[in-house]
C-alpha positions in Angstrom: -28.0 25.1 -14.2 -29.5 25.1 -17.7 -29.8 21.9 -19.8 -27.5 23.5 -22.4 -24.6 23.9 -20.0 -24.9 20.3 -19.0 -24.7 19.2 -22.6 -21.6 21.4 -23.2 -19.9 20.0 -20.1 -20.6 16.4 -21.1 -19.1 17.0 -24.6 -16.1 18.8 -23.2 -15.0 16.1 -20.9 -15.9 13.1 -23.0 -12.5 13.1 -24.6 -10.7 12.4 -21.3 -10.6 8.7 -22.1 -8.2 9.6 -25.0 -5.8 11.4 -22.8 -2.9 10.3 -20.6 -3.0 9.3 -17.0 -0.9 12.2 -15.6 -3.1 14.9 -17.1 -6.2 16.5 -15.7 -8.8 18.1 -18.0 -10.0 21.4 -16.6 -13.0 23.0 -18.4 -15.1 26.1 -17.5 -18.5 27.2 -18.5 -16.9 29.2 -21.4 -16.5 25.9 -23.2 -12.7 26.1 -23.2 -10.5 23.5 -21.5 -6.9 22.9 -20.6 -4.8 19.8 -19.9 -2.9 20.3 -16.7 -0.3 18.1 -15.0 -1.9 16.6 -11.8 1.2 17.7 -9.8 0.6 21.3 -10.8 -2.9 21.6 -9.4 -3.7 23.3 -6.1 -6.6 20.8 -5.7 -5.7 17.3 -4.8 -7.7 14.1 -5.4 -6.8 10.4 -5.5 -8.4 6.9 -5.5 -7.4 3.5 -4.2 -8.9 0.1 -4.9 -8.5 -2.2 -1.8 -8.1 -6.0 -2.0 -11.7 -6.2 -0.6 -12.8 -4.6 -3.9 -13.8 -1.3 -2.2 -12.8 1.7 -4.2 -12.2 4.9 -2.2 -11.7 8.4 -3.7 -10.7 11.4 -1.6 -10.3 15.1 -2.4 -9.2 18.5 -1.1 -10.2 21.7 -2.9 -8.3 24.6 -1.4 -9.8 27.1 -3.9 -13.5 26.3 -3.4 -15.5 29.5 -2.4 -17.8 29.2 0.6 -20.9 29.7 -1.5 -19.8 27.3 -4.2 -21.4 23.9 -4.8 -19.2 20.9 -5.4 -20.4 17.6 -6.9 -18.4 14.5 -7.7 -19.1 11.9 -10.4 -17.4 8.6 -11.2 -17.3 7.5 -14.8 -15.9 4.6 -16.8 -14.1 4.5 -20.1 -15.8 2.0 -22.3 -14.3 1.8 -25.8 -12.9 5.3 -25.3 -16.4 6.6 -24.4 -17.3 8.1 -21.0 -20.2 6.3 -19.4 -22.1 6.7 -16.0 -20.9 4.7 -13.0 -21.5 6.5 -9.7 -22.7 10.0 -8.8 -22.7 12.1 -5.6 -23.9 15.6 -5.0 -23.4 18.4 -2.5 -20.1 17.1 -1.2 -17.8 19.1 1.0 -14.5 20.6 -0.3 -12.7 18.0 1.8 -14.1 14.5 1.7 -14.1 10.9 0.4 -16.5 8.3 -0.9 -16.3 4.5 -1.2 -18.2 2.0 -3.2 -18.1 -1.7 -4.1 -16.1 -2.4 -7.2 -16.7 -5.4 -9.4 -13.9 -7.4 -11.0 -15.6 -7.1 -14.4 -15.3 -3.3 -14.4 -13.3 -1.5 -17.2 -9.6 -0.9 -17.1 -10.0 2.9 -16.6 -12.2 5.1 -14.4 -12.6 8.8 -14.5 -13.4 11.0 -11.5 -15.1 14.3 -12.2 -15.5 17.3 -9.9 -18.1 20.0 -10.8 -17.8 23.3 -9.1 -20.7 25.7 -9.6 -21.2 29.3 -8.4 -23.4 32.1 -9.5 -24.5 30.3 -12.6 -20.9 29.4 -13.7 -19.2 26.1 -13.5 -15.8 24.5 -13.7 -15.0 20.8 -14.1 -11.9 18.7 -13.2 -11.7 15.3 -14.9 -8.9 12.8 -14.2 -8.5 9.3 -15.6 -7.0 6.4 -13.6 -5.7 3.0 -14.6 -7.6 0.6 -12.3 -4.6 -1.7 -12.0 -2.4 1.1 -10.8 -5.0 2.0 -8.1 -5.1 -1.6 -6.9 -3.5 -1.7 -3.4 -1.3 -4.8 -3.1 -2.0 -7.5 -0.6 0.7 -8.2 2.0 3.4 -10.6 1.1 2.1 -14.2 1.1 3.5 -17.5 2.4 5.8 -15.9 5.0 8.0 -18.4 6.6 10.2 -17.6 9.6 12.5 -19.8 11.6 15.6 -19.8 13.7 18.4 -21.8 12.1 22.0 -22.0 13.4 21.4 -19.1 15.7 20.1 -16.8 12.9 16.5 -15.6 12.2 15.6 -16.5 8.6 12.5 -15.0 6.9 11.2 -15.8 3.3 8.1 -14.8 1.4 6.5 -14.9 -2.1 6.6 -12.3 -4.8 3.5 -10.0 -4.6 0.8 -10.7 -7.1 0.0 -7.8 -9.4 -1.0 -7.3 -13.0 1.4 -4.4 -13.6 4.7 -6.1 -13.1 6.5 -9.4 -12.2 9.9 -7.8 -11.8 11.2 -8.6 -8.3 13.2 -5.4 -8.2 10.0 -3.4 -8.5 8.9 -4.1 -4.9 9.7 -2.4 -1.6 9.2 -4.2 1.7 9.1 -3.3 5.3 9.9 -6.1 7.7 9.0 -5.9 11.4 10.2 -8.5 13.8 8.6 -7.1 16.9 11.6 -5.5 18.6 10.1 -2.0 18.9 12.5 -0.7 16.3 12.0 0.9 12.9 11.0 -1.8 10.4 13.8 -3.0 8.1 13.6 -1.6 4.6 14.2 -4.1 1.8 14.0 -4.0 -2.0 14.1 -6.6 -4.7 14.6 -9.6 -2.4 12.5 -12.5 -1.2 14.4 -13.5 1.9 16.1 -11.9 4.9 18.5 -13.2 7.6 19.2 -11.7 11.0 22.3 -13.0 12.6 22.8 -13.7 16.3 19.1 -14.3 17.1 18.5 -13.9 20.9 18.1 -17.4 22.3 15.3 -16.5 24.7 13.5 -13.9 22.5 10.2 -14.5 20.8 10.0 -12.8 17.3 6.7 -11.4 16.0 7.3 -11.3 12.2 5.1 -9.3 9.9 5.6 -7.6 6.5 4.0 -5.1 4.1 4.9 -4.1 0.5 4.4 -1.6 -2.3 5.5 -1.0 -5.9 8.5 1.3 -6.3 7.9 4.7 -7.8 10.1 3.8 -10.7 7.8 1.0 -11.8 4.1 0.8 -12.8 1.8 0.0 -10.0 0.3 1.1 -6.7 2.9 3.0 -4.6 0.9 3.0 -1.4 1.9 0.5 1.4 -0.2 -2.6 1.7 -1.7 -3.6 5.0 0.5 -5.6 7.4 0.6 -9.3 7.0 -0.7 -11.7 9.7 2.0 -12.0 12.4 4.2 -15.1 12.3 5.4 -16.0 15.8 8.9 -17.5 16.0 10.5 -18.8 19.2 13.4 -21.1 19.9 12.7 -24.5 21.3 12.8 -24.6 25.1 14.8 -27.8 24.9 17.6 -26.3 23.0 20.5 -25.2 25.3 22.6 -22.2 24.6 26.1 -23.2 23.3 27.8 -21.3 26.2 25.7 -23.3 28.7 26.8 -26.6 27.1 30.4 -25.6 27.2 30.1 -24.5 30.8 28.4 -27.7 31.8 31.0 -29.8 29.9 33.9 -28.3 31.7 32.2 -27.6 35.0 31.0 -31.0 36.0 34.4 -32.8 35.5 36.1 -30.1 37.6 33.5 -30.5 40.4 34.0 -34.3 40.4 37.7 -33.9 40.4 37.5 -31.5 43.4 35.3 -33.9 45.3 37.6 -36.9 44.5 40.7 -34.9 45.8 38.8 -33.9 48.9 37.9 -37.5 49.7 41.5 -38.7 49.2 42.9 -35.9 51.3 40.5 -36.9 54.2 41.8 -40.5 54.1 
């Protein structure tokens, strides 16, 4: 590829920092470009920032010709200017890449895909809000106990920069009963009535931001499991009732038998 085409490509995509998050800039070697809704593209690509500060981007290019060359570049928006960040070359049409992401990185990143074939090229450039890519941590401070025969679970509101609205969070609660996890929204506690007296509950949770709010809509990892079991010293109320009525009846029967023998 000539140096001139590289210069034209850089100038064409440099304005991506000024466009919205739902639009993909598509430019060809003719110098013309279009803004296309991400949902309208045949090609798919997405990025996630994990709590471990590992950024992962994956892609799938259905339309890539067999003899075409695909490269991927990661850029940052710094004061509305596109600057270098990470570069990869000769990637497959289906793939992913990960790298360590520092907390002092900018608020927006841009992923660029360059397709070249027979001296012609085509670039896809998509801007992402880093906070929207940030995968939530599992719900914190999960407490679970059995009280008055009911299983009670409570947890803290997830920590995210995009929203503090409790109604913006979905949850899945698994209590280890080999059933579909319970779906919850906009709450910070849950109660399950008639907890089995001899059952050990294995409580875990995960969360995500609702699609009607701003934030990462992918499910978080599952939380560490909280084990809940009833005290072995606690008797079932039915057992207590049976013992309360049973022992006097037995004693009465013995007393009557002794008196009859006399």
